[in-house]
Structures are given as structure tokens and as C-alpha cells.
ZADO-1210 file (C-alpha; in nm, 4 decimals, padded with zeros to 6 digits):
<atoms>
<atom x="00.0312" y="00.0135" z="00.0014" code="MET" pos="1"/>
<atom x="00.1029" y="00.3547" z="-00.0877" code="LEU" pos="2"/>
<atom x="00.0791" y="00.6677" z="00.1081" code="ASP" pos="3"/>
<atom x="-00.1733" y="00.8645" z="00.0037" code="HIS" pos="4"/>
<atom x="-00.2581" y="01.2716" z="-00.0576" code="GLU" pos="5"/>
<atom x="-00.4594" y="01.4295" z="00.2016" code="TYR" pos="6"/>
<atom x="-00.6268" y="01.6978" z="00.2610" code="SER" pos="7"/>
<atom x="-00.5003" y="02.0272" z="00.5140" code="VAL" pos="8"/>
<atom x="-00.8164" y="02.2247" z="00.6849" code="LEU" pos="9"/>
<atom x="-00.8243" y="02.5821" z="00.8632" code="GLY" pos="10"/>
<atom x="-00.4099" y="02.5980" z="00.7693" code="GLY" pos="11"/>
<atom x="-00.2349" y="02.8112" z="00.5107" code="LEU" pos="12"/>
<atom x="-00.3476" y="02.6912" z="00.1345" code="ASN" pos="13"/>
<atom x="-00.1162" y="02.4759" z="00.0382" code="ARG" pos="14"/>
<atom x="-00.0945" y="02.6272" z="-00.2845" code="ALA" pos="15"/>
<atom x="00.1073" y="02.9508" z="-00.1177" code="ARG" pos="16"/>
<atom x="00.3208" y="02.7417" z="-00.0487" code="ILE" pos="17"/>
<atom x="00.4383" y="02.6111" z="-00.3980" code="GLY" pos="18"/>
<atom x="00.4052" y="02.9699" z="-00.5081" code="HIS" pos="19"/>
<atom x="00.6042" y="03.0989" z="-00.2247" code="THR" pos="20"/>
<atom x="00.9085" y="02.8679" z="-00.3177" code="ILE" pos="21"/>
<atom x="00.8374" y="02.9522" z="-00.6767" code="GLY" pos="22"/>
<atom x="00.9713" y="03.3355" z="-00.6331" code="ALA" pos="23"/>
<atom x="01.2475" y="03.2367" z="-00.4480" code="ILE" pos="24"/>
<atom x="01.3226" y="02.9485" z="-00.7005" code="ALA" pos="25"/>
<atom x="01.3292" y="03.2684" z="-00.9611" code="ALA" pos="26"/>
<atom x="01.5660" y="03.5242" z="-00.7558" code="VAL" pos="27"/>
<atom x="01.8819" y="03.2613" z="-00.6521" code="ALA" pos="28"/>
<atom x="01.8891" y="03.0400" z="-00.9127" code="ALA" pos="29"/>
<atom x="02.0518" y="03.3297" z="-01.0909" code="PRO" pos="30"/>
<atom x="02.2941" y="03.4093" z="-00.7374" code="LEU" pos="31"/>
<atom x="02.3804" y="03.0611" z="-00.7455" code="ILE" pos="32"/>
<atom x="02.4932" y="03.0787" z="-01.1072" code="VAL" pos="33"/>
<atom x="02.6504" y="03.4187" z="-01.0269" code="ALA" pos="34"/>
<atom x="02.7825" y="03.2583" z="-00.7688" code="LEU" pos="35"/>
<atom x="02.9562" y="02.8873" z="-00.9051" code="VAL" pos="36"/>
<atom x="03.0873" y="03.2141" z="-01.1826" code="LEU" pos="37"/>
<atom x="03.2985" y="03.4021" z="-00.9814" code="ALA" pos="38"/>
<atom x="03.4218" y="03.1073" z="-00.7436" code="GLY" pos="39"/>
<atom x="03.4607" y="02.9802" z="-01.0948" code="VAL" pos="40"/>
<atom x="03.7912" y="03.3319" z="-01.1804" code="GLY" pos="41"/>
<atom x="03.8641" y="03.3259" z="-00.8277" code="LEU" pos="42"/>
<atom x="03.9960" y="02.9379" z="-00.8882" code="LEU" pos="43"/>
<atom x="04.1039" y="03.0614" z="-01.3130" code="LYS" pos="44"/>
<atom x="04.2960" y="03.4006" z="-01.0962" code="CYS" pos="45"/>
<atom x="04.4727" y="03.1266" z="-00.8113" code="TYR" pos="46"/>
<atom x="04.6160" y="02.9141" z="-01.1688" code="GLY" pos="47"/>
<atom x="04.4033" y="02.5957" z="-01.0259" code="ILE" pos="48"/>
<atom x="04.2251" y="02.5566" z="-01.2859" code="ILE" pos="49"/>
<atom x="04.2483" y="02.6481" z="-01.6789" code="ASN" pos="50"/>
<atom x="03.9663" y="02.6097" z="-01.8065" code="GLU" pos="51"/>
<atom x="03.6209" y="02.4680" z="-01.7161" code="VAL" pos="52"/>
<atom x="03.3192" y="02.4222" z="-01.9615" code="PRO" pos="53"/>
<atom x="02.9763" y="02.6413" z="-01.9949" code="ASN" pos="54"/>
<atom x="02.7395" y="02.2741" z="-01.9031" code="TRP" pos="55"/>
<atom x="02.9007" y="02.3715" z="-01.5564" code="VAL" pos="56"/>
<atom x="02.6657" y="02.6506" z="-01.4994" code="VAL" pos="57"/>
<atom x="02.3477" y="02.4671" z="-01.7218" code="TRP" pos="58"/>
<atom x="02.1460" y="02.2397" z="-01.4329" code="PRO" pos="59"/>
<atom x="02.1499" y="02.5723" z="-01.1958" code="VAL" pos="60"/>
<atom x="01.8177" y="02.7062" z="-01.3619" code="SER" pos="61"/>
<atom x="01.5017" y="02.7688" z="-01.1400" code="ALA" pos="62"/>
<atom x="01.3309" y="02.4148" z="-01.1972" code="ALA" pos="63"/>
<atom x="01.6414" y="02.2297" z="-01.0704" code="THR" pos="64"/>
<atom x="01.5971" y="02.5224" z="-00.7293" code="VAL" pos="65"/>
<atom x="01.2794" y="02.4684" z="-00.6858" code="TYR" pos="66"/>
<atom x="01.2978" y="02.0974" z="-00.7422" code="GLY" pos="67"/>
<atom x="01.5647" y="02.1150" z="-00.4325" code="ALA" pos="68"/>
<atom x="01.3869" y="02.3386" z="-00.2272" code="LEU" pos="69"/>
<atom x="01.0463" y="02.1889" z="-00.2695" code="TYR" pos="70"/>
<atom x="01.1917" y="01.8574" z="-00.1258" code="TRP" pos="71"/>
<atom x="01.3274" y="01.9530" z="00.1250" code="LEU" pos="72"/>
<atom x="01.0662" y="02.1365" z="00.1969" code="PHE" pos="73"/>
<atom x="00.8272" y="01.8527" z="00.1954" code="ALA" pos="74"/>
<atom x="01.0826" y="01.5819" z="00.3218" code="LYS" pos="75"/>
<atom x="01.1924" y="01.7698" z="00.6707" code="TYR" pos="76"/>
<atom x="01.1477" y="02.2059" z="00.7140" code="ALA" pos="77"/>
<atom x="00.7573" y="02.1833" z="00.7692" code="TRP" pos="78"/>
<atom x="00.8187" y="01.9443" z="00.9959" code="LYS" pos="79"/>
<atom x="01.0540" y="02.2971" z="01.1820" code="PHE" pos="80"/>
<atom x="00.8173" y="02.3865" z="01.4914" code="TRP" pos="81"/>
<atom x="00.7737" y="02.7816" z="01.4301" code="PRO" pos="82"/>
<atom x="00.7002" y="02.6446" z="01.0372" code="LEU" pos="83"/>
<atom x="00.4858" y="02.3334" z="01.1242" code="ARG" pos="84"/>
<atom x="00.3303" y="02.6114" z="01.4380" code="SER" pos="85"/>
<atom x="00.2343" y="02.8950" z="01.1570" code="PHE" pos="86"/>
<atom x="00.1647" y="02.6599" z="00.8364" code="LEU" pos="87"/>
<atom x="-00.1136" y="02.4923" z="01.1263" code="LYS" pos="88"/>
<atom x="-00.0303" y="02.1417" z="00.9968" code="VAL" pos="89"/>
<atom x="00.0835" y="01.8194" z="01.3154" code="PRO" pos="90"/>
<atom x="00.3980" y="01.5974" z="01.2671" code="ASP" pos="91"/>
<atom x="00.1556" y="01.3052" z="01.3179" code="LEU" pos="92"/>
<atom x="00.4551" y="01.1004" z="01.2165" code="SER" pos="93"/>
<atom x="00.6224" y="00.7791" z="01.3475" code="GLY" pos="94"/>
<atom x="00.4738" y="00.4511" z="01.6141" code="ASP" pos="95"/>
<atom x="00.1602" y="00.5045" z="01.8477" code="TRP" pos="96"/>
<atom x="00.0008" y="00.1863" z="02.1042" code="HIS" pos="97"/>
<atom x="-00.3196" y="00.2030" z="02.0093" code="CYS" pos="98"/>
<atom x="-00.6193" y="00.1445" z="02.2965" code="GLU" pos="99"/>
<atom x="-00.9054" y="00.0925" z="02.1385" code="GLY" pos="100"/>
<atom x="-01.2793" y="-00.0052" z="02.3143" code="GLN" pos="101"/>
<atom x="-01.5758" y="-00.2232" z="02.0984" code="THR" pos="102"/>
<atom x="-01.8923" y="-00.0049" z="02.1897" code="ILE" pos="103"/>
<atom x="-02.2069" y="-00.3016" z="02.1596" code="ASN" pos="104"/>
<atom x="-02.5559" y="-00.1368" z="01.9595" code="PRO" pos="105"/>
<atom x="-02.6818" y="-00.0830" z="02.2602" code="ASP" pos="106"/>
<atom x="-02.3813" y="00.1615" z="02.3621" code="ARG" pos="107"/>
<atom x="-02.2956" y="-00.0705" z="02.5903" code="THR" pos="108"/>
<atom x="-01.9739" y="-00.1398" z="02.5949" code="PRO" pos="109"/>
<atom x="-01.8142" y="-00.4641" z="02.4554" code="SER" pos="110"/>
<atom x="-01.4475" y="-00.6327" z="02.3887" code="TYR" pos="111"/>
<atom x="-01.1142" y="-00.4481" z="02.3993" code="LEU" pos="112"/>
<atom x="-00.8692" y="-00.5131" z="02.1603" code="TRP" pos="113"/>
<atom x="-00.5345" y="-00.3324" z="02.1108" code="GLU" pos="114"/>
<atom x="-00.3071" y="-00.2546" z="01.7695" code="GLY" pos="115"/>
<atom x="00.0645" y="-00.0565" z="01.6843" code="GLU" pos="116"/>
<atom x="00.0189" y="00.2094" z="01.4638" code="VAL" pos="117"/>
<atom x="00.3141" y="00.3639" z="01.2462" code="THR" pos="118"/>
<atom x="00.2076" y="00.6721" z="01.0606" code="ILE" pos="119"/>
<atom x="00.4891" y="00.8053" z="00.7579" code="THR" pos="120"/>
<atom x="00.3991" y="01.1712" z="00.6501" code="GLN" pos="121"/>
<atom x="00.5677" y="01.4432" z="00.4167" code="ASN" pos="122"/>
<atom x="00.3863" y="01.7847" z="00.3687" code="TRP" pos="123"/>
<atom x="00.2463" y="01.6065" z="00.0388" code="ASP" pos="124"/>
<atom x="00.1606" y="01.2568" z="00.1343" code="LYS" pos="125"/>
<atom x="00.0015" y="01.0637" z="00.5304" code="LEU" pos="126"/>
<atom x="-00.0345" y="00.6947" z="00.5733" code="ARG" pos="127"/>
<atom x="-00.2262" y="00.5196" z="00.9068" code="VAL" pos="128"/>
<atom x="-00.0584" y="00.1507" z="00.9099" code="ARG" pos="129"/>
<atom x="-00.2486" y="00.0047" z="01.2310" code="LEU" pos="130"/>
<atom x="-00.1358" y="-00.3520" z="01.2502" code="LYS" pos="131"/>
<atom x="-00.3967" y="-00.5719" z="01.5715" code="THR" pos="132"/>
<atom x="-00.2961" y="-00.9551" z="01.6354" code="ALA" pos="133"/>
<atom x="-00.6413" y="-01.0298" z="01.4162" code="GLN" pos="134"/>
<atom x="-00.5776" y="-00.8173" z="01.1303" code="SER" pos="135"/>
<atom x="-00.4046" y="-00.4938" z="00.9782" code="GLY" pos="136"/>
<atom x="-00.5799" y="-00.1860" z="00.8168" code="SER" pos="137"/>
<atom x="-00.4466" y="00.0729" z="00.6047" code="ASN" pos="138"/>
<atom x="-00.5295" y="00.4844" z="00.4654" code="SER" pos="139"/>
<atom x="-00.7143" y="00.5058" z="00.1617" code="ILE" pos="140"/>
<atom x="-00.7583" y="00.8857" z="00.2487" code="ALA" pos="141"/>
<atom x="-00.7157" y="01.1287" z="00.4782" code="ALA" pos="142"/>
<atom x="-00.6888" y="01.4755" z="00.6199" code="ALA" pos="143"/>
<atom x="-00.5671" y="01.7032" z="00.9143" code="LEU" pos="144"/>
<atom x="-00.8252" y="02.0061" z="01.0392" code="VAL" pos="145"/>
<atom x="-00.6862" y="02.2643" z="01.2383" code="HIS" pos="146"/>
<atom x="-00.9301" y="02.2977" z="01.5546" code="ASP" pos="147"/>
<atom x="-00.8986" y="02.6218" z="01.6931" code="GLU" pos="148"/>
<atom x="-01.0306" y="02.5178" z="02.0035" code="ILE" pos="149"/>
<atom x="-01.0232" y="02.0875" z="01.9901" code="ASP" pos="150"/>
<atom x="-00.7092" y="02.1171" z="01.8834" code="GLY" pos="151"/>
<atom x="-00.5825" y="01.8464" z="01.5381" code="PHE" pos="152"/>
<atom x="-00.8101" y="01.5960" z="01.3664" code="ARG" pos="153"/>
<atom x="-00.7280" y="01.3339" z="01.1946" code="LEU" pos="154"/>
<atom x="-00.9956" y="01.2438" z="01.0025" code="LEU" pos="155"/>
<atom x="-00.8871" y="00.9132" z="00.6991" code="TYR" pos="156"/>
<atom x="-01.0762" y="00.6365" z="00.6147" code="ASN" pos="157"/>
<atom x="-00.9189" y="00.2759" z="00.5862" code="TYR" pos="158"/>
<atom x="-00.9310" y="-00.0793" z="00.3991" code="ARG" pos="159"/>
<atom x="-00.8632" y="-00.3877" z="00.7092" code="ASN" pos="160"/>
<atom x="-00.7447" y="-00.6883" z="00.5769" code="ASP" pos="161"/>
<atom x="-00.7978" y="-00.9959" z="00.8057" code="PRO" pos="162"/>
<atom x="-00.5269" y="-01.2042" z="00.9011" code="ARG" pos="163"/>
<atom x="-00.5644" y="-01.6103" z="00.6464" code="VAL" pos="164"/>
<atom x="-00.5581" y="-01.7656" z="01.0746" code="ASP" pos="165"/>
<atom x="-00.9290" y="-01.5633" z="01.0597" code="GLN" pos="166"/>
<atom x="-01.1777" y="-01.6741" z="00.8972" code="PRO" pos="167"/>
<atom x="-01.4153" y="-01.5428" z="01.1136" code="GLU" pos="168"/>
<atom x="-01.3566" y="-01.2349" z="01.0078" code="LEU" pos="169"/>
<atom x="-01.3474" y="-01.0584" z="00.6981" code="GLN" pos="170"/>
<atom x="-01.2455" y="-00.8235" z="00.4879" code="PRO" pos="171"/>
<atom x="-01.4080" y="-00.4249" z="00.5552" code="HIS" pos="172"/>
<atom x="-01.3541" y="-00.0726" z="00.5145" code="ARG" pos="173"/>
<atom x="-01.4331" y="00.1713" z="00.7441" code="GLY" pos="174"/>
<atom x="-01.3534" y="00.5434" z="00.8932" code="PHE" pos="175"/>
<atom x="-01.2022" y="00.6555" z="01.1834" code="ALA" pos="176"/>
<atom x="-01.2229" y="01.0531" z="01.3656" code="ASP" pos="177"/>
<atom x="-00.9220" y="01.1033" z="01.6053" code="ILE" pos="178"/>
<atom x="-00.8581" y="01.4006" z="01.7841" code="THR" pos="179"/>
<atom x="-00.4800" y="01.5077" z="01.9111" code="PHE" pos="180"/>
<atom x="-00.3375" y="01.6691" z="02.2556" code="LYS" pos="181"/>
<atom x="-00.1460" y="01.9828" z="02.1929" code="PRO" pos="182"/>
<atom x="00.1573" y="01.8513" z="02.2771" code="ASP" pos="183"/>
<atom x="00.0629" y="01.5632" z="01.9673" code="LEU" pos="184"/>
<atom x="00.1368" y="01.2938" z="02.2156" code="MET" pos="185"/>
<atom x="-00.1888" y="01.1253" z="02.2400" code="THR" pos="186"/>
<atom x="-00.4800" y="01.1230" z="02.0044" code="GLY" pos="187"/>
<atom x="-00.8711" y="00.9863" z="02.1503" code="GLU" pos="188"/>
<atom x="-01.1619" y="00.9792" z="01.8714" code="GLY" pos="189"/>
<atom x="-01.3838" y="00.6951" z="01.7178" code="GLU" pos="190"/>
<atom x="-01.4062" y="00.4412" z="01.4736" code="TYR" pos="191"/>
<atom x="-01.6864" y="00.3266" z="01.2444" code="PHE" pos="192"/>
<atom x="-01.6642" y="00.0471" z="01.0617" code="ASN" pos="193"/>
<atom x="-01.8401" y="-00.0534" z="00.7231" code="GLY" pos="194"/>
<atom x="-01.9330" y="-00.3379" z="00.4029" code="GLN" pos="195"/>
<atom x="-01.8359" y="-00.6455" z="00.5473" code="GLY" pos="196"/>
<atom x="-01.7941" y="-00.5325" z="00.9575" code="ARG" pos="197"/>
<atom x="-02.0267" y="-00.3344" z="01.0844" code="PHE" pos="198"/>
<atom x="-01.9088" y="-00.2076" z="01.4521" code="THR" pos="199"/>
<atom x="-01.8081" y="00.1075" z="01.6104" code="PHE" pos="200"/>
<atom x="-01.5894" y="00.1603" z="01.8965" code="GLY" pos="201"/>
<atom x="-01.3161" y="00.4068" z="02.0161" code="LEU" pos="202"/>
<atom x="-00.9504" y="00.4627" z="01.9693" code="MET" pos="203"/>
<atom x="-00.7062" y="00.6114" z="02.1737" code="LYS" pos="204"/>
<atom x="-00.3540" y="00.6516" z="02.1072" code="LEU" pos="205"/>
<atom x="-00.0467" y="00.7334" z="02.2220" code="THR" pos="206"/>
<atom x="00.2771" y="00.8089" z="02.0860" code="ARG" pos="207"/>
<atom x="00.5890" y="00.5696" z="02.1065" code="LYS" pos="208"/>
<atom x="00.8812" y="00.8388" z="02.2458" code="VAL" pos="209"/>
</atoms>
């Protein structure tokens, strides 16, 4: 299962990030070329090199600089706290312990279950992987919501596939809604299953340190 795109609600318009990086790349590219040429001239002046072919600076274009800057931003830069706070996008990537409580149709508690959750996330894509003793699930669509009062919410649809030694369980799809504390160390929410297994309940996630 591959990581998938996710929506951001209540945060900074993501299109503006691309425009901003594009503007930076347009300014930075000629400056980089000028610095490279100045460095080449300095090396020639001291006799370290005699001639440098023109193709040395060909790769330094606005498109190349944009690609490099966007990759750095999407992979690493957005996760730094000051920038992440400005963007209003939480970094949920990592390993989490999950405690679940299934609820009966009459709203009384049913059985307890546990699992391990792995969240992979960069600026563009995300995936939530839940693994229990009986089955595993992967998110297929997701959204992150910045709520000024409640904090950050993760909404996602998933597909669950039971282990081959669990014939009583059926593949199914479901939906989860989890709200995280401001420190992003714990989250609580609800899940609902359908299309093969009609159950629902509560979830609590605790980040592994």
C-alpha cells in the first residue's frame, strides 16, 4: 500500500507554499549561477584550474532550484516547530500504541483490543497503518483539520484485511476520527466499520517515545 495525498483544513493554503518556493527559486537561481561563475573565476585567478566548460552551470536553472527546495521543504523543513506552527499542520509521523474499545449497538461496552499504529507523513502524503493480532488496515484517504478549540483532528478512511488464520473476520472498510492533544503525544477518537463488518467503538493513541 502506497502513501496517499491528504487534505488540510483550517491551515495555510497549500498552493501558496508552491508559489512562494517558486518565487524563491526564481531569485536564487541567477544568484547561484553568479556565485558559481565567481568561484570559477577565483580558481582561474590562482591558477588552480585553467578552463571550465559552460555546461557546468547549465543544471542551475529555476526549475532545478525549485525542485531541490520543494523536496527539502516537503521532506524536512515543514516539520520544524516554528514553521509547522505557522502552517498549522501537525507532524503525526511515528509509531503509536493504540487501545480500542468496541461498543455494542445498545451503547454498552464490548471487548477491548490493542494494536500498533504507524503513521508516515510528509508535506504532500500520509498513510496510517494499524496492525492488531487479528488484522491490519491502511488508510486510503485522509484529512487533517486545525481546530482552534479542540486541537488537531485526523480524519481517515481505511481498508482492513484480516489475517488468513482469522476465517470469522471479513475484509471491510471503515472511518476514524481522532483528535490529538496540543503536544501531539496522545489522541482520542472514534471508528466506524462497514461493508463487511458493522462495528464501531473508541480509540486512544499514545505516541511511542
